[in-house]
C-alpha positions in Angstrom: 16.6 52.8 45.4 20.3 52.5 44.5 21.7 54.8 41.9 23.9 53.0 39.1 26.9 54.8 40.3 26.2 53.2 43.9 25.4 49.6 42.1 28.9 49.8 40.5 30.6 51.0 43.5 29.1 47.9 45.4 29.8 45.5 42.8 33.4 46.8 42.8 33.7 46.5 46.6 32.3 42.9 46.4 35.2 41.9 44.1 37.7 43.5 46.2 36.7 41.7 49.4 38.6 38.6 48.2 41.7 40.6 47.5 43.6 39.8 50.8 43.0 36.0 50.3 44.0 36.1 46.7 47.2 37.9 47.5 48.2 35.7 50.5 47.8 32.5 48.7 49.5 33.6 45.4 52.7 35.0 47.4 52.7 32.1 49.8 52.8 29.4 47.1 55.0 31.5 45.0 57.5 31.7 47.7 57.3 28.0 48.6 57.7 27.0 44.8 60.9 29.3 44.5 62.4 27.5 47.9 61.7 24.1 46.3 63.5 24.9 43.3 66.7 25.8 45.3 66.9 22.7 47.0 69.9 20.6 45.7 69.3 17.0 47.1 66.4 14.8 47.5 67.1 14.5 51.1 66.8 18.2 51.7 63.6 18.4 49.6 61.9 15.5 51.4 62.8 17.5 54.8 61.4 20.5 53.6 58.3 18.7 52.2 57.7 17.0 55.6 58.1 20.6 57.4 55.2 21.8 55.1 52.9 19.1 55.5 53.3 19.5 59.3 53.5 23.0 60.9 53.5 25.0 57.9 50.4 23.6 56.6 48.5 24.2 59.7 49.8 27.7 59.8 48.4 28.4 56.2 45.1 27.0 57.1 44.9 28.9 60.3 45.7 32.0 58.5 43.4 31.5 55.8 40.8 30.6 58.0 41.0 34.1 59.8 41.2 36.0 56.3 37.8 34.0 55.3 36.0 35.1 58.4 37.1 38.6 58.0 35.8 38.6 54.4 32.5 37.1 55.3 32.0 39.8 58.1 32.7 42.6 55.6 30.2 40.9 52.9 27.6 41.3 55.6 28.5 45.2 56.4 28.3 45.5 52.7 24.8 44.1 52.0 23.5 46.1 55.1 25.1 49.3 53.9 23.6 48.9 50.3 20.1 48.3 51.8 20.3 51.3 53.8 21.5 53.6 50.8 18.7 52.1 48.7 15.9 52.6 51.3 17.1 56.2 52.0 17.1 57.2 48.3 13.5 56.2 48.0 12.8 57.9 51.3 14.0 61.0 50.0 11.6 61.0 47.1 8.6 60.4 49.4 9.3 62.3 52.8 6.8 61.5 55.3 5.5 58.3 53.6 8.0 55.7 54.5 9.0 54.6 58.0 12.7 55.3 58.6 14.9 52.3 57.7 16.0 51.5 61.3 12.3 51.7 62.4 10.9 49.6 59.6 10.7 45.8 60.8 9.6 44.5 57.6 12.5 45.8 55.8 14.8 44.8 58.5 13.4 41.1 58.1 14.1 41.4 54.3 17.6 42.7 55.0 18.4 40.1 57.5 17.0 37.5 55.3 19.0 38.2 52.4 22.2 38.8 54.5 21.8 35.2 56.0 21.2 33.7 52.6 24.1 35.5 51.0 26.2 34.5 54.0 25.4 31.0 53.8 26.3 31.0 50.0 29.6 32.8 51.0 30.4 30.4 53.5 30.0 27.5 51.3 32.4 28.9 48.6 35.1 30.2 51.0 35.7 27.2 52.9 39.3 26.0 52.9 38.5 22.7 51.3 36.3 24.4 48.6 39.4 26.5 47.3 41.3 25.1 44.6 44.4 25.9 42.4 45.7 24.7 39.3 48.8 22.5 39.0 51.3 22.5 36.3 49.7 19.6 34.7 46.4 21.7 34.2 44.5 20.0 37.1 42.4 21.8 39.6 43.6 20.5 43.0 42.6 21.5 46.7 45.4 23.6 48.4 47.5 20.9 49.8 47.6 18.8 46.8 48.4 21.9 44.7 51.2 23.0 46.8 52.7 19.6 46.6 52.3 19.2 43.1 53.8 22.6 42.0 56.6 22.5 44.6 57.4 18.7 43.3 57.2 19.9 39.9 59.8 22.7 40.6 62.4 20.5 42.4 62.2 17.6 39.8 62.6 19.9 36.9 65.7 21.7 38.3 67.2 18.7 40.1 67.0 16.3 37.0 68.2 19.3 34.8 65.1 19.2 32.6 64.8 22.9 33.0 66.8 25.8 34.7 65.8 27.1 37.7 63.8 30.2 36.2 61.9 28.2 33.6 60.8 25.6 36.2 59.3 28.4 38.4 57.6 29.9 35.5 56.1 26.5 34.5 55.3 25.6 38.0 53.3 28.6 38.6 51.6 29.1 34.9 48.4 27.7 35.9 48.0 29.6 39.0 49.1 32.9 37.1 46.3 32.4 34.4 43.5 31.0 36.6 44.1 32.3 40.0 42.4 31.2 43.0 39.3 29.3 42.2 36.5 27.7 44.0 35.1 24.1 43.1 31.2 23.7 43.2 29.4 20.3 43.9 28.8 20.1 40.4 32.3 19.9 39.4 32.3 23.5 37.8 35.4 25.8 39.0 35.2 29.5 38.8 37.5 32.4 40.0 37.1 33.0 43.9 36.7 36.8 43.0 33.9 36.2 40.4 32.0 33.7 42.8 32.0 36.1 45.9 31.1 38.9 43.7 28.2 36.9 42.1 27.1 35.9 45.5 27.0 39.2 47.1 25.6 41.0 44.0 22.7 38.3 43.5 21.8 38.8 47.2 22.0 42.7 46.8 19.8 42.3 43.9 17.3 40.0 45.6 17.2 42.3 48.6 16.8 45.4 46.5 13.9 44.1 44.7 12.0 43.0 47.8 12.4 46.1 49.5 11.4 48.2 46.2 8.2 45.9 46.1 7.6 46.5 49.7 7.7 50.4 49.3 5.7 50.2 46.1 2.8 48.5 48.0 3.3 50.8 51.1 3.0 53.8 49.1 0.2 52.7 46.9 2.1 52.8 43.7 0.9 51.4 40.5 4.1 51.6 38.1 7.9 51.7 37.9 10.5 53.8 36.5 13.9 52.5 35.1 16.8 54.6 36.0 19.2 56.3 33.2 22.5 57.1 32.7 25.2 57.9 30.0 26.9 55.4 27.9 24.1 52.7 28.7 24.6 49.1 26.9 22.7 48.8 23.7 20.1 46.4 24.9 19.1 48.5 27.6 19.5 51.9 26.1 16.0 52.0 24.5 14.0 51.3 27.8 16.0 53.5 30.3 14.6 56.3 31.9 10.9 55.6 31.0 7.9 54.8 33.0 5.8 51.6 33.1 2.6 50.2 34.5 3.1 47.3 36.8 1.9 45.0 34.1 4.0 46.6 31.5 7.1 46.4 33.5 6.6 42.9 34.7 6.1 41.9 30.8 9.3 43.9 29.9 11.5 42.6 32.6 10.4 39.0 31.6 11.3 39.7 28.0 14.9 40.9 28.6 18.0 38.6 28.4 19.5 40.6 31.1 16.8 41.7 33.6 16.9 45.1 35.2 19.4 44.9 38.1 21.1 41.6 37.3 23.9 40.5 35.1 26.2 43.6 35.3 23.2 45.8 34.8 23.6 49.2 36.3 20.0 50.2 36.0 17.4 50.0 38.7 13.7 50.3 38.9 11.8 52.5 41.3 8.3 52.4 42.5 6.1 55.4 41.0 2.5 56.5 40.8 1.6 56.9 37.0 0.6 60.6 36.3 1.9 61.8 39.6 5.6 60.9 39.8 7.4 63.2 37.7 10.0 61.6 35.1 13.7 62.1 36.5 14.6 62.5 32.8 12.9 64.5 30.1 12.6 63.0 26.7 15.1 65.4 25.1 17.7 64.4 28.0 17.3 60.7 27.2 17.7 61.5 23.5 20.9 63.3 24.4 22.1 60.3 26.2 21.4 58.1 23.2 23.1 60.5 20.7 26.2 60.9 22.9 26.5 57.3 23.2 26.4 56.8 19.4 28.6 59.5 18.6 31.2 58.3 20.8 34.9 59.1 20.0 37.6 58.0 17.8 41.0 56.8 19.2 44.0 55.9 17.1 41.9 55.5 14.0 39.2 53.3 15.6 35.6 54.5 16.5 34.1 53.5 20.0 30.6 54.4 21.1 30.4 55.6 24.6 29.6 52.3 25.9 32.3 50.5 23.9 34.8 52.9 25.3 33.9 52.3 28.8 34.0 48.3 28.0 37.6 48.7 26.7 38.4 50.4 30.1 37.1 47.6 32.0 39.3 45.3 30.0 42.3 47.1 30.3 41.9 47.4 33.9 41.4 43.6 34.3 44.5 43.2 32.3 46.6 45.3 34.6 45.1 43.6 37.8 46.1 40.2 36.1 49.7 41.7 35.5 50.1 42.8 39.2 49.2 39.4 40.1 52.1 38.0 37.7 54.7 40.5 39.1 53.7 39.1 42.5 54.2 35.5 41.4 57.5 36.2 39.4 60.8 34.4 39.7 64.0 36.4 39.9 64.5 36.3 36.3 60.9 36.9 35.3 60.5 40.1 37.6 61.9 42.5 35.4 60.1 41.9 32.0 56.7 41.4 33.9 57.2 44.6 35.6 57.9 46.4 32.5 54.7 44.8 30.9 52.9 46.3 33.8 54.2 49.8 33.4 53.4 49.6 29.6 49.8 48.6 30.4 49.4 51.3 32.7 50.5 53.8 30.2 48.3 52.3 27.6 45.3 52.6 30.1 45.9 56.2 30.7 46.9 57.1 27.1 43.3 55.4 26.2 41.2 57.0 28.9 42.8 60.4 28.1 42.1 59.9 24.4 38.4 58.9 24.8 37.8 61.6 27.7 36.9 59.0 30.3 38.5 59.5 33.7 41.0 56.9 35.2 39.7 54.9 38.1 42.6 53.7 39.9 40.4 52.1 42.4 39.8 49.4 39.9 43.5 48.6 39.4 44.2 47.9 42.9 45.4 44.5 44.0 46.0 43.7 47.6 49.6 43.6 48.4 50.5 45.6 45.3 49.4 49.2 46.0 50.2 52.8 45.0 53.5 52.7 46.9 54.5 49.5 45.2 53.6 51.0 41.7 55.7 54.2 42.5 58.6 52.2 43.5 58.1 50.3 40.3 58.1 53.4 38.2 61.4 54.5 39.8 63.3 51.3 38.8 65.5 51.2 35.8 63.2 49.6 33.0 64.0 46.1 31.8 65.1 45.8 28.2 62.2 46.8 26.0 62.9 43.6 23.8 60.6 41.8 26.1 57.8 43.9 25.0 58.4 44.2 21.1 55.7 42.4 19.0 58.9 40.9 17.2 59.4 38.7 20.2 56.0 37.2 20.4 55.5 36.9 16.6 56.6 33.7 14.7 59.8 33.7 13.1 59.9 34.7 9.3 60.2 31.6 7.2 63.4 30.7 6.1 64.8 31.9 2.6 64.0 29.3 -0.1 67.0 28.0 -2.0 67.0 28.5 -5.9 65.0 25.9 -7.6 67.2 23.0 -9.1 68.5 23.5 -12.5 67.9 20.0 -13.4 65.7 19.4 -16.4 63.4 17.0 -14.9 60.3 18.5 -13.4 60.0 18.2 -9.7 57.4 15.8 -8.0 54.4 18.0 -7.5 53.3 17.9 -3.9 49.8 16.7 -2.8 47.5 20.0 -2.5 47.2 20.9 1.2 43.9 20.6 3.0 44.2 23.8 4.6 45.2 27.4 3.9 47.2 29.8 6.4 44.8 32.7 6.7 46.9 34.6 9.5 46.2 38.3 9.0 43.0 37.4 6.9 40.7 35.8 9.5 37.4 37.2 9.3 38.8 40.1 6.8 35.6 42.3 7.0 35.4 42.3 10.8 36.4 45.5 12.6 38.6 45.4 15.8 36.8 46.2 19.0 33.6 46.5 17.1 31.5 44.5 19.6 31.6 44.1 23.4 32.2 40.6 24.8 28.9 39.4 26.1 27.7 36.6 28.2 25.2 34.4 26.3 21.9 33.6 28.5 20.8 30.5 26.6 22.5 27.8 24.3 20.5 25.3 22.3 21.9 21.8 21.4 20.0 19.1 19.4 17.1 21.2 19.4 16.9 21.9 23.0 17.6 25.2 24.5 19.3 25.5 27.7 18.8 28.7 29.8 21.0 30.1 32.5 19.6 29.6 35.9 22.8 29.9 38.0 22.6 26.3 39.0 21.9 23.6 36.3 23.2 26.1 33.6 26.0 28.5 34.6 28.2 31.3 33.3 31.4 30.5 35.0 34.2 31.6 32.5 37.6 31.9 34.1 40.0 34.9 34.0 42.0 33.1 31.1 38.9 32.2 28.8 37.8 36.0 29.5 41.3 37.2 28.5 41.2 35.1 25.2 37.6 36.4 24.2 39.0 40.1 24.7 42.0 39.2 22.6 39.9 37.8 19.7 37.7 41.2 19.9 40.7 43.2 20.1 42.7 41.7 17.2 39.7 40.6 15.0 36.3 42.1 16.1 33.0 40.7 15.7 30.1 39.4 17.6 31.4 37.3 20.4 29.7 35.5 23.1 30.7 33.6 26.2 28.7 30.3 26.2 27.0 28.9 29.4 28.2 25.5 30.7 25.4 23.0 31.2 25.7 21.0 34.5 22.3 19.2 34.4 21.5 17.4 32.3 25.0 16.0 32.2 26.2 15.1 28.9 25.5 18.5 26.9 28.9 19.7 25.3 29.3 23.3 25.1 32.0 25.3 23.5 33.7 28.4 25.3 32.7 30.8 22.7 30.4 31.7 19.9 32.3 33.9 17.5 30.9 35.1 14.3 28.1 32.5 15.1 30.8 29.7 15.0 31.6 27.3 17.8 35.2 27.9 19.4 36.8 26.1 22.1 40.0 27.1 24.1 42.6 24.7 25.0 45.7 25.5 27.0 48.5 23.3 26.0 51.3 22.3 28.5 52.3 18.8 27.1 55.5 18.0 25.1 54.4 14.6 23.3 54.1 14.2 19.6 50.3 14.0 19.9 49.9 17.0 22.2 47.7 19.2 20.0 45.9 16.0 18.5 44.9 14.5 22.2 43.7 18.1 23.1 41.0 18.2 20.2 40.5 14.8 18.7 37.3 13.8 20.9 35.8 17.1 21.0 33.5 16.9 17.9 30.3 17.6 19.7 31.8 20.4 21.5 33.1 22.6 18.7 34.5 22.4 15.4 36.9 25.6 15.7 39.9 25.7 18.3 41.9 28.2 20.1 45.2 26.7 21.2 47.0 28.9 23.8 50.6 27.5 23.4 52.3 30.0 25.8 53.3 27.4 28.5 53.9 24.5 25.8 57.5 23.5 25.8 57.2 22.2 22.2 59.3 24.1 19.7 57.6 26.3 17.4 58.4 24.1 14.5 56.7 21.1 16.1 53.7 23.3 17.4 53.2 24.2 13.7 53.4 20.6 12.3 51.0 19.2 14.8 48.4 21.8 14.2 48.8 21.4 10.2 48.5 17.4 10.8 45.0 17.9 12.1 43.7 18.7 8.7 45.3 15.7 7.3 44.0 13.4 9.8 40.8 11.4 9.1 39.9 11.4 12.8 39.8 15.3 12.9 38.0 15.9 9.7 35.4 17.8 11.8 37.9 20.7 12.5 37.4 23.7 10.6 39.7 26.4 12.0 42.6 26.3 14.3 44.0 29.6 16.0 47.3 29.5 17.7 48.0 32.0 20.4 51.1 32.9 22.4 51.6 35.6 25.1 48.2 37.0 24.2 48.9 37.3 20.6 47.6 35.4 17.5 50.6 34.0 15.9 48.9 31.6 13.4 45.3 30.9 12.0 44.9 27.8 9.7 41.5 27.0 8.0 40.3 23.9 6.1 40.0 24.2 2.5 36.3 23.8 1.5 
């Protein structure tokens, strides 16, 4: 069947199918938000708004429907191409024993059924009414409502003087920048459009591959399976790769795996074999060399990476670059220069890391529709923005003010009440090693003694891009076992955190409010969900002093006694960690 390299190529292609839609929507709404912020009277804005609700909205929906139709057509082609590649690979191993792909009606029936099934799912998640964007208030909205909420916000902020033009644009776009274009499922769950399409196509491809393999297995009179092998394997699959198994042994093995062969980003495939006749593709010595090379890994800038960990770090850096390119596409006039500078820096870090660990760069993974090699070349020729926007000092909390000399009065000062928390910034999980573990998706979650296993419907893994970025930040700056926790849709009422980090429950809250109870309101009723919280304050308009005061107050309130640790994040940097005194 398909090789690991082919599977990865199809996975990459599946994700890229949605790029034109992502870029069209992001650039379109960014332009409209910027236009709204430039209007100087309510009358002018109302006229502009009416035009959007009429002709412009119909134009948007027409263009989007056309793009979605092209995407569905390309998805069908991709699945059929994958089926042909996989079938031909097996055919080459057993010449003269299998009917050619185009002449095999049973195979064609399997492919047609898989394409139809995937197509139905793709149609459901790529309807205009299913596509959502996050408004400035942190709520997912359908396209028309999101457009109106974002443009209303930008106009009102500038017109009332609550914010300058560039700040208003930045705040209006903040939810879209972080979460991108999303899809709403009937269950109420939201996930990124790219991830939803990729999951749909790869799920169909996996099912189709499995059925064709089983058909070939039976047609050839096979009685076993061989799992493919590749360098830098994930640790859970490395011990079993490259080996041959009887039918019963393979079924038992696959059922015991958290990540079944060929699913959940697994790059392995199983091919039908005749035990004792089919020669293994890899010798025991070659498999052992794979293992040793992976374990030996490489050291870069003082940190050791296994071969697998190095590839995972590459994937994280590639995702960060793609996300930054979208930020550049959405940037307002004053934000464009620093965001471009940040993109150049990320590109440099990516190439430096790849060269340092001996991995080739994969420019195809960095591509974003609307931001190709031409735009990147032009960006590199531009005069860089002030480097101060990238220096760590800018995004670190300010140094505490110098304390005055103690009073010389002989009377002893009144002793303050002992604090109920300790600032452990820089000493959070002190024994952990940064980048020591890959970020993994948890396949089951236990609550009140009941275990809920991922099934793609009742229990799902649907973390958005920002949640994954925060997970990677924790692994990059702190390190340790980190799992993305699945969400339970059915039965309703099962609370789940976003992460399990060092075995503890952590939930992510992105703050945008400016009231005196912003932080309290975000966490006060979450006792069943988590007892540790990561608060992203990047887009919070509160002053740093007010943010710190509100975070500290959580440890003094009787209503939030359940909270153990609070982590403050700004601009993808951990700026403060507070922990309750035991």
